[in-house]
PyMOL Python script that loads the backbone (N, CA, C, O; Angstrom):
from pymol import cmd

cmd.read_pdbstr("""\
ATOM      1  N   MET A   1      -7.387  32.974  -8.273  1.00  0.00           N
ATOM      2  CA  MET A   1      -8.627  32.280  -7.984  1.00  0.00           C
ATOM      3  C   MET A   1      -8.527  30.798  -8.364  1.00  0.00           C
ATOM      4  O   MET A   1      -8.980  29.928  -7.620  1.00  0.00           O
ATOM      5  N   THR A   2      -7.926  30.520  -9.533  1.00  0.00           N
ATOM      6  CA  THR A   2      -7.768  29.139  -9.981  1.00  0.00           C
ATOM      7  C   THR A   2      -6.877  28.369  -9.009  1.00  0.00           C
ATOM      8  O   THR A   2      -7.144  27.204  -8.713  1.00  0.00           O
ATOM      9  N   GLN A   3      -5.827  29.010  -8.517  1.00  0.00           N
ATOM     10  CA  GLN A   3      -4.923  28.362  -7.557  1.00  0.00           C
ATOM     11  C   GLN A   3      -5.656  28.048  -6.263  1.00  0.00           C
ATOM     12  O   GLN A   3      -5.444  26.991  -5.669  1.00  0.00           O
ATOM     13  N   GLU A   4      -6.516  28.956  -5.824  1.00  0.00           N
ATOM     14  CA  GLU A   4      -7.276  28.749  -4.594  1.00  0.00           C
ATOM     15  C   GLU A   4      -8.215  27.563  -4.738  1.00  0.00           C
ATOM     16  O   GLU A   4      -8.342  26.760  -3.814  1.00  0.00           O
ATOM     17  N   VAL A   5      -8.877  27.442  -5.889  1.00  0.00           N
ATOM     18  CA  VAL A   5      -9.772  26.308  -6.150  1.00  0.00           C
ATOM     19  C   VAL A   5      -8.969  25.018  -6.155  1.00  0.00           C
ATOM     20  O   VAL A   5      -9.390  24.011  -5.584  1.00  0.00           O
ATOM     21  N   SER A   6      -7.815  25.055  -6.800  1.00  0.00           N
ATOM     22  CA  SER A   6      -6.949  23.870  -6.857  1.00  0.00           C
ATOM     23  C   SER A   6      -6.489  23.460  -5.459  1.00  0.00           C
ATOM     24  O   SER A   6      -6.480  22.274  -5.132  1.00  0.00           O
ATOM     25  N   ASP A   7      -6.111  24.429  -4.641  1.00  0.00           N
ATOM     26  CA  ASP A   7      -5.684  24.153  -3.265  1.00  0.00           C
ATOM     27  C   ASP A   7      -6.827  23.559  -2.450  1.00  0.00           C
ATOM     28  O   ASP A   7      -6.624  22.621  -1.679  1.00  0.00           O
ATOM     29  N   ASN A   8      -8.033  24.109  -2.623  1.00  0.00           N
ATOM     30  CA  ASN A   8      -9.198  23.599  -1.891  1.00  0.00           C
ATOM     31  C   ASN A   8      -9.556  22.188  -2.329  1.00  0.00           C
ATOM     32  O   ASN A   8      -9.963  21.366  -1.508  1.00  0.00           O
ATOM     33  N   GLN A   9      -9.405  21.899  -3.630  1.00  0.00           N
ATOM     34  CA  GLN A   9      -9.665  20.538  -4.110  1.00  0.00           C
ATOM     35  C   GLN A   9      -8.662  19.557  -3.498  1.00  0.00           C
ATOM     36  O   GLN A   9      -9.029  18.450  -3.103  1.00  0.00           O
ATOM     37  N   GLN A  10      -7.413  19.965  -3.423  1.00  0.00           N
ATOM     38  CA  GLN A  10      -6.381  19.107  -2.824  1.00  0.00           C
ATOM     39  C   GLN A  10      -6.664  18.869  -1.345  1.00  0.00           C
ATOM     40  O   GLN A  10      -6.512  17.749  -0.856  1.00  0.00           O
ATOM     41  N   THR A  11      -7.074  19.910  -0.633  1.00  0.00           N
ATOM     42  CA  THR A  11      -7.422  19.780   0.784  1.00  0.00           C
ATOM     43  C   THR A  11      -8.578  18.814   0.962  1.00  0.00           C
ATOM     44  O   THR A  11      -8.567  17.985   1.872  1.00  0.00           O
ATOM     45  N   LEU A  12      -9.583  18.919   0.092  1.00  0.00           N
ATOM     46  CA  LEU A  12     -10.738  18.026   0.153  1.00  0.00           C
ATOM     47  C   LEU A  12     -10.330  16.588  -0.129  1.00  0.00           C
ATOM     48  O   LEU A  12     -10.787  15.673   0.557  1.00  0.00           O
ATOM     49  N   GLN A  13      -9.479  16.375  -1.126  1.00  0.00           N
ATOM     50  CA  GLN A  13      -9.007  15.027  -1.440  1.00  0.00           C
ATOM     51  C   GLN A  13      -8.227  14.433  -0.268  1.00  0.00           C
ATOM     52  O   GLN A  13      -8.388  13.255   0.054  1.00  0.00           O
ATOM     53  N   ASN A  14      -7.387  15.240   0.367  1.00  0.00           N
ATOM     54  CA  ASN A  14      -6.622  14.765   1.524  1.00  0.00           C
ATOM     55  C   ASN A  14      -7.551  14.380   2.666  1.00  0.00           C
ATOM     56  O   ASN A  14      -7.337  13.359   3.320  1.00  0.00           O
ATOM     57  N   ALA A  15      -8.579  15.184   2.911  1.00  0.00           N
ATOM     58  CA  ALA A  15      -9.537  14.897   3.978  1.00  0.00           C
ATOM     59  C   ALA A  15     -10.308  13.609   3.660  1.00  0.00           C
ATOM     60  O   ALA A  15     -10.533  12.784   4.545  1.00  0.00           O
ATOM     61  N   GLU A  16     -10.706  13.444   2.413  1.00  0.00           N
ATOM     62  CA  GLU A  16     -11.421  12.224   2.021  1.00  0.00           C
ATOM     63  C   GLU A  16     -10.534  10.994   2.182  1.00  0.00           C
ATOM     64  O   GLU A  16     -11.008   9.936   2.598  1.00  0.00           O
ATOM     65  N   GLN A  17      -9.247  11.125   1.854  1.00  0.00           N
ATOM     66  CA  GLN A  17      -8.318  10.001   2.013  1.00  0.00           C
ATOM     67  C   GLN A  17      -8.149   9.646   3.482  1.00  0.00           C
ATOM     68  O   GLN A  17      -8.077   8.468   3.831  1.00  0.00           O
ATOM     69  N   ARG A  18      -8.085  10.661   4.351  1.00  0.00           N
ATOM     70  CA  ARG A  18      -7.968  10.399   5.787  1.00  0.00           C
ATOM     71  C   ARG A  18      -9.204   9.677   6.301  1.00  0.00           C
ATOM     72  O   ARG A  18      -9.097   8.795   7.153  1.00  0.00           O
ATOM     73  N   ILE A  19     -10.375  10.042   5.791  1.00  0.00           N
ATOM     74  CA  ILE A  19     -11.614   9.368   6.197  1.00  0.00           C
ATOM     75  C   ILE A  19     -11.572   7.906   5.790  1.00  0.00           C
ATOM     76  O   ILE A  19     -11.926   7.028   6.577  1.00  0.00           O
ATOM     77  N   VAL A  20     -11.139   7.640   4.559  1.00  0.00           N
ATOM     78  CA  VAL A  20     -11.035   6.256   4.073  1.00  0.00           C
ATOM     79  C   VAL A  20     -10.039   5.483   4.931  1.00  0.00           C
ATOM     80  O   VAL A  20     -10.306   4.347   5.323  1.00  0.00           O
ATOM     81  N   ASP A  21      -8.876   6.102   5.228  1.00  0.00           N
ATOM     82  CA  ASP A  21      -7.857   5.438   6.045  1.00  0.00           C
ATOM     83  C   ASP A  21      -8.387   5.144   7.446  1.00  0.00           C
ATOM     84  O   ASP A  21      -8.157   4.060   7.981  1.00  0.00           O
ATOM     85  N   LEU A  22      -9.090   6.096   8.036  1.00  0.00           N
ATOM     86  CA  LEU A  22      -9.629   5.913   9.376  1.00  0.00           C
ATOM     87  C   LEU A  22     -10.674   4.809   9.402  1.00  0.00           C
ATOM     88  O   LEU A  22     -10.709   4.005  10.334  1.00  0.00           O
ATOM     89  N   ARG A  23     -11.518   4.767   8.390  1.00  0.00           N
ATOM     90  CA  ARG A  23     -12.512   3.680   8.309  1.00  0.00           C
ATOM     91  C   ARG A  23     -11.824   2.330   8.199  1.00  0.00           C
ATOM     92  O   ARG A  23     -12.275   1.350   8.791  1.00  0.00           O
ATOM     93  N   LEU A  24     -10.731   2.274   7.442  1.00  0.00           N
ATOM     94  CA  LEU A  24      -9.968   1.034   7.310  1.00  0.00           C
ATOM     95  C   LEU A  24      -9.414   0.604   8.663  1.00  0.00           C
ATOM     96  O   LEU A  24      -9.516  -0.565   9.033  1.00  0.00           O
ATOM     97  N   VAL A  25      -8.836   1.533   9.394  1.00  0.00           N
ATOM     98  CA  VAL A  25      -8.283   1.214  10.712  1.00  0.00           C
ATOM     99  C   VAL A  25      -9.385   0.743  11.656  1.00  0.00           C
ATOM    100  O   VAL A  25      -9.205  -0.239  12.375  1.00  0.00           O
ATOM    101  N   LEU A  26     -10.513   1.428  11.661  1.00  0.00           N
ATOM    102  CA  LEU A  26     -11.618   1.027  12.535  1.00  0.00           C
ATOM    103  C   LEU A  26     -12.119  -0.371  12.189  1.00  0.00           C
ATOM    104  O   LEU A  26     -12.418  -1.164  13.082  1.00  0.00           O
ATOM    105  N   ARG A  27     -12.211  -0.670  10.903  1.00  0.00           N
ATOM    106  CA  ARG A  27     -12.652  -2.007  10.491  1.00  0.00           C
ATOM    107  C   ARG A  27     -11.654  -3.058  10.966  1.00  0.00           C
ATOM    108  O   ARG A  27     -12.042  -4.107  11.480  1.00  0.00           O
ATOM    109  N   ILE A  28     -10.381  -2.771  10.791  1.00  0.00           N
ATOM    110  CA  ILE A  28      -9.336  -3.704  11.210  1.00  0.00           C
ATOM    111  C   ILE A  28      -9.367  -3.894  12.727  1.00  0.00           C
ATOM    112  O   ILE A  28      -9.258  -5.018  13.217  1.00  0.00           O
ATOM    113  N   LEU A  29      -9.516  -2.793  13.468  1.00  0.00           N
ATOM    114  CA  LEU A  29      -9.545  -2.894  14.925  1.00  0.00           C
ATOM    115  C   LEU A  29     -10.745  -3.685  15.412  1.00  0.00           C
ATOM    116  O   LEU A  29     -10.643  -4.434  16.383  1.00  0.00           O
ATOM    117  N   ARG A  30     -11.888  -3.524  14.743  1.00  0.00           N
ATOM    118  CA  ARG A  30     -13.067  -4.324  15.117  1.00  0.00           C
ATOM    119  C   ARG A  30     -12.800  -5.815  14.918  1.00  0.00           C
ATOM    120  O   ARG A  30     -13.252  -6.647  15.706  1.00  0.00           O
ATOM    121  N   GLU A  31     -12.064  -6.142  13.861  1.00  0.00           N
ATOM    122  CA  GLU A  31     -11.735  -7.537  13.582  1.00  0.00           C
ATOM    123  C   GLU A  31     -10.727  -8.096  14.586  1.00  0.00           C
ATOM    124  O   GLU A  31     -10.613  -9.312  14.745  1.00  0.00           O
ATOM    125  N   MET A  32      -9.999  -7.209  15.260  1.00  0.00           N
ATOM    126  CA  MET A  32      -8.915  -7.642  16.133  1.00  0.00           C
ATOM    127  C   MET A  32      -9.222  -7.470  17.616  1.00  0.00           C
ATOM    128  O   MET A  32      -8.302  -7.257  18.406  1.00  0.00           O
ATOM    129  N   THR A  33     -10.444  -7.553  18.002  1.00  0.00           N
ATOM    130  CA  THR A  33     -10.759  -7.328  19.406  1.00  0.00           C
ATOM    131  C   THR A  33     -10.265  -8.447  20.310  1.00  0.00           C
ATOM    132  O   THR A  33     -10.100  -8.245  21.513  1.00  0.00           O
ATOM    133  N   ASP A  34     -10.031  -9.614  19.747  1.00  0.00           N
ATOM    134  CA  ASP A  34      -9.568 -10.749  20.555  1.00  0.00           C
ATOM    135  C   ASP A  34      -8.365 -11.406  19.878  1.00  0.00           C
ATOM    136  O   ASP A  34      -8.439 -12.557  19.448  1.00  0.00           O
ATOM    137  N   ILE A  35      -7.265 -10.671  19.786  1.00  0.00           N
ATOM    138  CA  ILE A  35      -6.070 -11.158  19.094  1.00  0.00           C
ATOM    139  C   ILE A  35      -5.360 -12.199  19.947  1.00  0.00           C
ATOM    140  O   ILE A  35      -5.029 -11.951  21.107  1.00  0.00           O
ATOM    141  N   LYS A  36      -5.135 -13.350  19.366  1.00  0.00           N
ATOM    142  CA  LYS A  36      -4.403 -14.418  20.054  1.00  0.00           C
ATOM    143  C   LYS A  36      -2.959 -14.511  19.552  1.00  0.00           C
ATOM    144  O   LYS A  36      -2.066 -14.940  20.283  1.00  0.00           O
ATOM    145  N   LYS A  37      -2.741 -14.103  18.294  1.00  0.00           N
ATOM    146  CA  LYS A  37      -1.424 -14.245  17.692  1.00  0.00           C
ATOM    147  C   LYS A  37      -1.193 -13.096  16.714  1.00  0.00           C
ATOM    148  O   LYS A  37      -2.076 -12.759  15.925  1.00  0.00           O
ATOM    149  N   LEU A  38       0.000 -12.494  16.770  1.00  0.00           N
ATOM    150  CA  LEU A  38       0.359 -11.420  15.858  1.00  0.00           C
ATOM    151  C   LEU A  38       0.839 -12.045  14.550  1.00  0.00           C
ATOM    152  O   LEU A  38       1.882 -12.697  14.510  1.00  0.00           O
ATOM    153  N   THR A  39       0.078 -11.841  13.496  1.00  0.00           N
ATOM    154  CA  THR A  39       0.386 -12.443  12.202  1.00  0.00           C
ATOM    155  C   THR A  39       0.935 -11.387  11.244  1.00  0.00           C
ATOM    156  O   THR A  39       0.714 -10.194  11.456  1.00  0.00           O
ATOM    157  N   PRO A  40       1.641 -11.800  10.202  1.00  0.00           N
ATOM    158  CA  PRO A  40       2.114 -10.838   9.202  1.00  0.00           C
ATOM    159  C   PRO A  40       0.970 -10.043   8.568  1.00  0.00           C
ATOM    160  O   PRO A  40       1.123  -8.852   8.296  1.00  0.00           O
ATOM    161  N   THR A  41      -0.151 -10.680   8.335  1.00  0.00           N
ATOM    162  CA  THR A  41      -1.310  -9.991   7.764  1.00  0.00           C
ATOM    163  C   THR A  41      -1.791  -8.886   8.680  1.00  0.00           C
ATOM    164  O   THR A  41      -2.109  -7.788   8.222  1.00  0.00           O
ATOM    165  N   LEU A  42      -1.846  -9.166   9.968  1.00  0.00           N
ATOM    166  CA  LEU A  42      -2.278  -8.183  10.953  1.00  0.00           C
ATOM    167  C   LEU A  42      -1.303  -7.008  11.000  1.00  0.00           C
ATOM    168  O   LEU A  42      -1.729  -5.852  11.005  1.00  0.00           O
ATOM    169  N   VAL A  43      -0.022  -7.287  11.034  1.00  0.00           N
ATOM    170  CA  VAL A  43       0.993  -6.234  11.072  1.00  0.00           C
ATOM    171  C   VAL A  43       0.918  -5.386   9.801  1.00  0.00           C
ATOM    172  O   VAL A  43       0.983  -4.159   9.871  1.00  0.00           O
ATOM    173  N   ASN A  44       0.783  -6.029   8.649  1.00  0.00           N
ATOM    174  CA  ASN A  44       0.706  -5.305   7.378  1.00  0.00           C
ATOM    175  C   ASN A  44      -0.527  -4.408   7.305  1.00  0.00           C
ATOM    176  O   ASN A  44      -0.484  -3.356   6.668  1.00  0.00           O
ATOM    177  N   SER A  45      -1.610  -4.803   7.939  1.00  0.00           N
ATOM    178  CA  SER A  45      -2.819  -3.982   7.901  1.00  0.00           C
ATOM    179  C   SER A  45      -2.720  -2.781   8.834  1.00  0.00           C
ATOM    180  O   SER A  45      -3.415  -1.786   8.628  1.00  0.00           O
ATOM    181  N   LEU A  46      -1.874  -2.854   9.849  1.00  0.00           N
ATOM    182  CA  LEU A  46      -1.735  -1.760  10.799  1.00  0.00           C
ATOM    183  C   LEU A  46      -0.637  -0.767  10.435  1.00  0.00           C
ATOM    184  O   LEU A  46      -0.690   0.395  10.836  1.00  0.00           O
ATOM    185  N   ILE A  47       0.357  -1.221   9.675  1.00  0.00           N
ATOM    186  CA  ILE A  47       1.506  -0.374   9.362  1.00  0.00           C
ATOM    187  C   ILE A  47       1.444   0.081   7.914  1.00  0.00           C
ATOM    188  O   ILE A  47       1.318  -0.727   6.993  1.00  0.00           O
ATOM    189  N   GLU A  48       1.537   1.401   7.733  1.00  0.00           N
ATOM    190  CA  GLU A  48       1.514   1.983   6.389  1.00  0.00           C
ATOM    191  C   GLU A  48       2.878   1.846   5.725  1.00  0.00           C
ATOM    192  O   GLU A  48       2.984   1.388   4.588  1.00  0.00           O
ATOM    193  N   ARG A  49       3.934   2.255   6.459  1.00  0.00           N
ATOM    194  CA  ARG A  49       5.290   2.128   5.918  1.00  0.00           C
ATOM    195  C   ARG A  49       6.302   2.191   7.059  1.00  0.00           C
ATOM    196  O   ARG A  49       6.011   2.664   8.157  1.00  0.00           O
ATOM    197  N   ILE A  50       7.511   1.690   6.753  1.00  0.00           N
ATOM    198  CA  ILE A  50       8.620   1.724   7.703  1.00  0.00           C
ATOM    199  C   ILE A  50       9.804   2.359   6.984  1.00  0.00           C
ATOM    200  O   ILE A  50      10.165   1.953   5.880  1.00  0.00           O
ATOM    201  N   GLU A  51      10.401   3.359   7.624  1.00  0.00           N
ATOM    202  CA  GLU A  51      11.580   4.023   7.066  1.00  0.00           C
ATOM    203  C   GLU A  51      12.788   3.702   7.947  1.00  0.00           C
ATOM    204  O   GLU A  51      12.776   3.965   9.149  1.00  0.00           O
ATOM    205  N   VAL A  52      13.825   3.133   7.338  1.00  0.00           N
ATOM    206  CA  VAL A  52      15.058   2.812   8.050  1.00  0.00           C
ATOM    207  C   VAL A  52      16.119   3.811   7.594  1.00  0.00           C
ATOM    208  O   VAL A  52      16.421   3.901   6.404  1.00  0.00           O
ATOM    209  N   HIS A  53      16.681   4.557   8.539  1.00  0.00           N
ATOM    210  CA  HIS A  53      17.659   5.601   8.234  1.00  0.00           C
ATOM    211  C   HIS A  53      19.076   5.038   8.287  1.00  0.00           C
ATOM    212  O   HIS A  53      19.291   3.907   8.723  1.00  0.00           O
ATOM    213  N   ASN A  54      20.028   5.832   7.843  1.00  0.00           N
ATOM    214  CA  ASN A  54      21.437   5.429   7.893  1.00  0.00           C
ATOM    215  C   ASN A  54      21.882   5.266   9.342  1.00  0.00           C
ATOM    216  O   ASN A  54      21.367   5.928  10.243  1.00  0.00           O
ATOM    217  N   SER A  55      22.851   4.372   9.550  1.00  0.00           N
ATOM    218  CA  SER A  55      23.339   4.133  10.907  1.00  0.00           C
ATOM    219  C   SER A  55      24.187   5.301  11.394  1.00  0.00           C
ATOM    220  O   SER A  55      24.831   5.993  10.606  1.00  0.00           O
ATOM    221  N   ASP A  56      24.171   5.507  12.719  1.00  0.00           N
ATOM    222  CA  ASP A  56      24.936   6.574  13.366  1.00  0.00           C
ATOM    223  C   ASP A  56      25.939   5.918  14.299  1.00  0.00           C
ATOM    224  O   ASP A  56      25.551   5.225  15.239  1.00  0.00           O
ATOM    225  N   LYS A  57      27.225   6.129  14.049  1.00  0.00           N
ATOM    226  CA  LYS A  57      28.277   5.518  14.862  1.00  0.00           C
ATOM    227  C   LYS A  57      29.049   6.568  15.654  1.00  0.00           C
ATOM    228  O   LYS A  57      30.185   6.319  16.058  1.00  0.00           O
ATOM    229  N   SER A  58      28.455   7.734  15.881  1.00  0.00           N
ATOM    230  CA  SER A  58      29.167   8.841  16.522  1.00  0.00           C
ATOM    231  C   SER A  58      29.522   8.565  17.978  1.00  0.00           C
ATOM    232  O   SER A  58      30.511   9.105  18.475  1.00  0.00           O
ATOM    233  N   SER A  59      28.750   7.744  18.670  1.00  0.00           N
ATOM    234  CA  SER A  59      29.002   7.498  20.092  1.00  0.00           C
ATOM    235  C   SER A  59      29.828   6.235  20.335  1.00  0.00           C
ATOM    236  O   SER A  59      29.983   5.807  21.479  1.00  0.00           O
ATOM    237  N   GLY A  60      30.355   5.644  19.276  1.00  0.00           N
ATOM    238  CA  GLY A  60      31.108   4.404  19.435  1.00  0.00           C
ATOM    239  C   GLY A  60      30.233   3.181  19.289  1.00  0.00           C
ATOM    240  O   GLY A  60      30.742   2.070  19.134  1.00  0.00           O
ATOM    241  N   HIS A  61      28.926   3.364  19.336  1.00  0.00           N
ATOM    242  CA  HIS A  61      27.964   2.289  19.127  1.00  0.00           C
ATOM    243  C   HIS A  61      27.199   2.593  17.847  1.00  0.00           C
ATOM    244  O   HIS A  61      27.036   3.755  17.474  1.00  0.00           O
ATOM    245  N   SER A  62      26.740   1.568  17.191  1.00  0.00           N
ATOM    246  CA  SER A  62      25.979   1.760  15.969  1.00  0.00           C
ATOM    247  C   SER A  62      24.490   1.847  16.315  1.00  0.00           C
ATOM    248  O   SER A  62      23.926   0.933  16.918  1.00  0.00           O
ATOM    249  N   HIS A  63      23.863   2.963  15.924  1.00  0.00           N
ATOM    250  CA  HIS A  63      22.437   3.171  16.153  1.00  0.00           C
ATOM    251  C   HIS A  63      21.769   3.421  14.806  1.00  0.00           C
ATOM    252  O   HIS A  63      22.287   4.167  13.974  1.00  0.00           O
ATOM    253  N   VAL A  64      20.619   2.792  14.601  1.00  0.00           N
ATOM    254  CA  VAL A  64      19.856   2.990  13.377  1.00  0.00           C
ATOM    255  C   VAL A  64      18.475   3.486  13.760  1.00  0.00           C
ATOM    256  O   VAL A  64      17.769   2.839  14.534  1.00  0.00           O
ATOM    257  N   LYS A  65      18.088   4.632  13.218  1.00  0.00           N
ATOM    258  CA  LYS A  65      16.768   5.191  13.485  1.00  0.00           C
ATOM    259  C   LYS A  65      15.768   4.525  12.546  1.00  0.00           C
ATOM    260  O   LYS A  65      16.002   4.419  11.343  1.00  0.00           O
ATOM    261  N   VAL A  66      14.643   4.076  13.117  1.00  0.00           N
ATOM    262  CA  VAL A  66      13.579   3.449  12.349  1.00  0.00           C
ATOM    263  C   VAL A  66      12.286   4.194  12.647  1.00  0.00           C
ATOM    264  O   VAL A  66      11.894   4.318  13.807  1.00  0.00           O
ATOM    265  N   ASP A  67      11.619   4.691  11.604  1.00  0.00           N
ATOM    266  CA  ASP A  67      10.334   5.366  11.748  1.00  0.00           C
ATOM    267  C   ASP A  67       9.237   4.432  11.262  1.00  0.00           C
ATOM    268  O   ASP A  67       9.299   3.921  10.143  1.00  0.00           O
ATOM    269  N   ILE A  68       8.233   4.209  12.103  1.00  0.00           N
ATOM    270  CA  ILE A  68       7.103   3.360  11.735  1.00  0.00           C
ATOM    271  C   ILE A  68       5.874   4.249  11.621  1.00  0.00           C
ATOM    272  O   ILE A  68       5.486   4.911  12.584  1.00  0.00           O
ATOM    273  N   TYR A  69       5.266   4.263  10.443  1.00  0.00           N
ATOM    274  CA  TYR A  69       4.063   5.047  10.184  1.00  0.00           C
ATOM    275  C   TYR A  69       2.871   4.101  10.213  1.00  0.00           C
ATOM    276  O   TYR A  69       2.778   3.179   9.403  1.00  0.00           O
ATOM    277  N   PHE A  70       1.961   4.336  11.154  1.00  0.00           N
ATOM    278  CA  PHE A  70       0.800   3.490  11.291  1.00  0.00           C
ATOM    279  C   PHE A  70      -0.332   3.961  10.386  1.00  0.00           C
ATOM    280  O   PHE A  70      -0.467   5.157  10.130  1.00  0.00           O
ATOM    281  N   THR A  71      -1.122   3.050   9.913  1.00  0.00           N
ATOM    282  CA  THR A  71      -2.234   3.360   9.031  1.00  0.00           C
ATOM    283  C   THR A  71      -3.179   4.345   9.703  1.00  0.00           C
ATOM    284  O   THR A  71      -3.619   4.123  10.831  1.00  0.00           O
ATOM    285  N   ALA A  72      -3.490   5.436   9.005  1.00  0.00           N
ATOM    286  CA  ALA A  72      -4.431   6.484   9.426  1.00  0.00           C
ATOM    287  C   ALA A  72      -3.996   7.251  10.666  1.00  0.00           C
ATOM    288  O   ALA A  72      -4.718   8.143  11.111  1.00  0.00           O
ATOM    289  N   VAL A  73      -2.853   6.936  11.228  1.00  0.00           N
ATOM    290  CA  VAL A  73      -2.390   7.637  12.419  1.00  0.00           C
ATOM    291  C   VAL A  73      -1.107   8.396  12.106  1.00  0.00           C
ATOM    292  O   VAL A  73      -0.903   9.503  12.603  1.00  0.00           O
ATOM    293  N   GLY A  74      -0.257   7.818  11.301  1.00  0.00           N
ATOM    294  CA  GLY A  74       1.037   8.414  11.006  1.00  0.00           C
ATOM    295  C   GLY A  74       2.076   7.906  11.976  1.00  0.00           C
ATOM    296  O   GLY A  74       1.902   6.854  12.592  1.00  0.00           O
ATOM    297  N   MET A  75       3.144   8.642  12.110  1.00  0.00           N
ATOM    298  CA  MET A  75       4.225   8.221  12.998  1.00  0.00           C
ATOM    299  C   MET A  75       3.931   8.695  14.414  1.00  0.00           C
ATOM    300  O   MET A  75       3.568   9.850  14.635  1.00  0.00           O
ATOM    301  N   ILE A  76       4.091   7.803  15.345  1.00  0.00           N
ATOM    302  CA  ILE A  76       3.914   8.132  16.754  1.00  0.00           C
ATOM    303  C   ILE A  76       5.302   8.291  17.347  1.00  0.00           C
ATOM    304  O   ILE A  76       6.114   7.367  17.295  1.00  0.00           O
ATOM    305  N   ASP A  77       5.573   9.450  17.905  1.00  0.00           N
ATOM    306  CA  ASP A  77       6.888   9.742  18.472  1.00  0.00           C
ATOM    307  C   ASP A  77       6.875   9.338  19.942  1.00  0.00           C
ATOM    308  O   ASP A  77       6.308  10.041  20.779  1.00  0.00           O
ATOM    309  N   ILE A  78       7.496   8.215  20.251  1.00  0.00           N
ATOM    310  CA  ILE A  78       7.564   7.726  21.623  1.00  0.00           C
ATOM    311  C   ILE A  78       8.759   8.381  22.299  1.00  0.00           C
ATOM    312  O   ILE A  78       9.887   8.243  21.826  1.00  0.00           O
ATOM    313  N   PRO A  79       8.529   9.096  23.403  1.00  0.00           N
ATOM    314  CA  PRO A  79       9.638   9.792  24.056  1.00  0.00           C
ATOM    315  C   PRO A  79      10.619   8.822  24.707  1.00  0.00           C
ATOM    316  O   PRO A  79      10.252   7.717  25.108  1.00  0.00           O
ATOM    317  N   THR A  80      11.871   9.256  24.802  1.00  0.00           N
ATOM    318  CA  THR A  80      12.887   8.455  25.472  1.00  0.00           C
ATOM    319  C   THR A  80      12.714   8.586  26.984  1.00  0.00           C
ATOM    320  O   THR A  80      11.971   9.443  27.462  1.00  0.00           O
ATOM    321  N   LYS A  81      13.404   7.734  27.723  1.00  0.00           N
ATOM    322  CA  LYS A  81      13.341   7.795  29.179  1.00  0.00           C
ATOM    323  C   LYS A  81      13.814   9.159  29.672  1.00  0.00           C
ATOM    324  O   LYS A  81      13.233   9.725  30.598  1.00  0.00           O
ATOM    325  N   LYS A  82      14.871   9.687  29.051  1.00  0.00           N
ATOM    326  CA  LYS A  82      15.412  10.983  29.437  1.00  0.00           C
ATOM    327  C   LYS A  82      14.371  12.094  29.213  1.00  0.00           C
ATOM    328  O   LYS A  82      14.230  12.987  30.049  1.00  0.00           O
ATOM    329  N   GLU A  83      13.648  12.040  28.090  1.00  0.00           N
ATOM    330  CA  GLU A  83      12.618  13.040  27.799  1.00  0.00           C
ATOM    331  C   GLU A  83      11.455  12.944  28.781  1.00  0.00           C
ATOM    332  O   GLU A  83      10.907  13.964  29.198  1.00  0.00           O
ATOM    333  N   ILE A  84      11.080  11.733  29.148  1.00  0.00           N
ATOM    334  CA  ILE A  84       9.994  11.535  30.122  1.00  0.00           C
ATOM    335  C   ILE A  84      10.392  12.113  31.473  1.00  0.00           C
ATOM    336  O   ILE A  84       9.607  12.821  32.104  1.00  0.00           O
ATOM    337  N   LEU A  85      11.613  11.811  31.920  1.00  0.00           N
ATOM    338  CA  LEU A  85      12.078  12.323  33.208  1.00  0.00           C
ATOM    339  C   LEU A  85      12.168  13.847  33.205  1.00  0.00           C
ATOM    340  O   LEU A  85      11.834  14.491  34.199  1.00  0.00           O
ATOM    341  N   ALA A  86      12.619  14.425  32.090  1.00  0.00           N
ATOM    342  CA  ALA A  86      12.707  15.888  31.989  1.00  0.00           C
ATOM    343  C   ALA A  86      11.310  16.505  32.060  1.00  0.00           C
ATOM    344  O   ALA A  86      11.120  17.533  32.710  1.00  0.00           O
ATOM    345  N   THR A  87      10.351  15.896  31.409  1.00  0.00           N
ATOM    346  CA  THR A  87       8.973  16.403  31.446  1.00  0.00           C
ATOM    347  C   THR A  87       8.391  16.294  32.847  1.00  0.00           C
ATOM    348  O   THR A  87       7.711  17.209  33.313  1.00  0.00           O
ATOM    349  N   MET A  88       8.657  15.175  33.523  1.00  0.00           N
ATOM    350  CA  MET A  88       8.171  15.000  34.893  1.00  0.00           C
ATOM    351  C   MET A  88       8.777  16.053  35.814  1.00  0.00           C
ATOM    352  O   MET A  88       8.082  16.602  36.668  1.00  0.00           O
ATOM    353  N   GLU A  89      10.061  16.338  35.648  1.00  0.00           N
ATOM    354  CA  GLU A  89      10.734  17.348  36.460  1.00  0.00           C
ATOM    355  C   GLU A  89      10.133  18.732  36.199  1.00  0.00           C
ATOM    356  O   GLU A  89       9.924  19.513  37.127  1.00  0.00           O
ATOM    357  N   GLU A  90       9.861  19.017  34.943  1.00  0.00           N
ATOM    358  CA  GLU A  90       9.254  20.305  34.595  1.00  0.00           C
ATOM    359  C   GLU A  90       7.875  20.450  35.210  1.00  0.00           C
ATOM    360  O   GLU A  90       7.512  21.533  35.669  1.00  0.00           O
ATOM    361  N   ILE A  91       7.106  19.376  35.225  1.00  0.00           N
ATOM    362  CA  ILE A  91       5.771  19.413  35.831  1.00  0.00           C
ATOM    363  C   ILE A  91       5.876  19.627  37.337  1.00  0.00           C
ATOM    364  O   ILE A  91       5.085  20.374  37.913  1.00  0.00           O
ATOM    365  N   ARG A  92       6.849  18.974  37.979  1.00  0.00           N
ATOM    366  CA  ARG A  92       7.046  19.163  39.421  1.00  0.00           C
ATOM    367  C   ARG A  92       7.414  20.611  39.759  1.00  0.00           C
ATOM    368  O   ARG A  92       6.948  21.163  40.756  1.00  0.00           O
ATOM    369  N   ASN A  93       8.258  21.220  38.915  1.00  0.00           N
ATOM    370  CA  ASN A  93       8.704  22.589  39.153  1.00  0.00           C
ATOM    371  C   ASN A  93       7.649  23.627  38.825  1.00  0.00           C
ATOM    372  O   ASN A  93       7.650  24.711  39.408  1.00  0.00           O
ATOM    373  N   ASN A  94       6.752  23.321  37.908  1.00  0.00           N
ATOM    374  CA  ASN A  94       5.702  24.264  37.482  1.00  0.00           C
ATOM    375  C   ASN A  94       4.337  23.559  37.495  1.00  0.00           C
ATOM    376  O   ASN A  94       3.795  23.222  36.442  1.00  0.00           O
ATOM    377  N   PRO A  95       3.788  23.340  38.701  1.00  0.00           N
ATOM    378  CA  PRO A  95       2.518  22.584  38.781  1.00  0.00           C
ATOM    379  C   PRO A  95       1.339  23.301  38.158  1.00  0.00           C
ATOM    380  O   PRO A  95       0.225  22.776  38.160  1.00  0.00           O
TER     381      PRO A  95
END
""", "prot")
cmd.dss("prot")
cmd.show_as("cartoon", "prot")
cmd.util.cbc("prot")
cmd.orient("prot")
């Protein structure tokens, strides 16, 4: 029972933090409705953290994976061109 209460408190704290983060993003977005120039302050307010991974040289070229976590949104996984084309093909085959 004590563990369940502790888990529920943690869930509530996480939800409250997400609400605070979302309010922060909304406030920032309201301030940025007419952006003329991308400033370091603006970028810092939109990005929570950036993770740079070790380089991969397996294909003969050096590739470094970079994960960008946006404030209140998290990491957005942008599909590659190959993934987009595969999805489009799948949709064509199974409408």
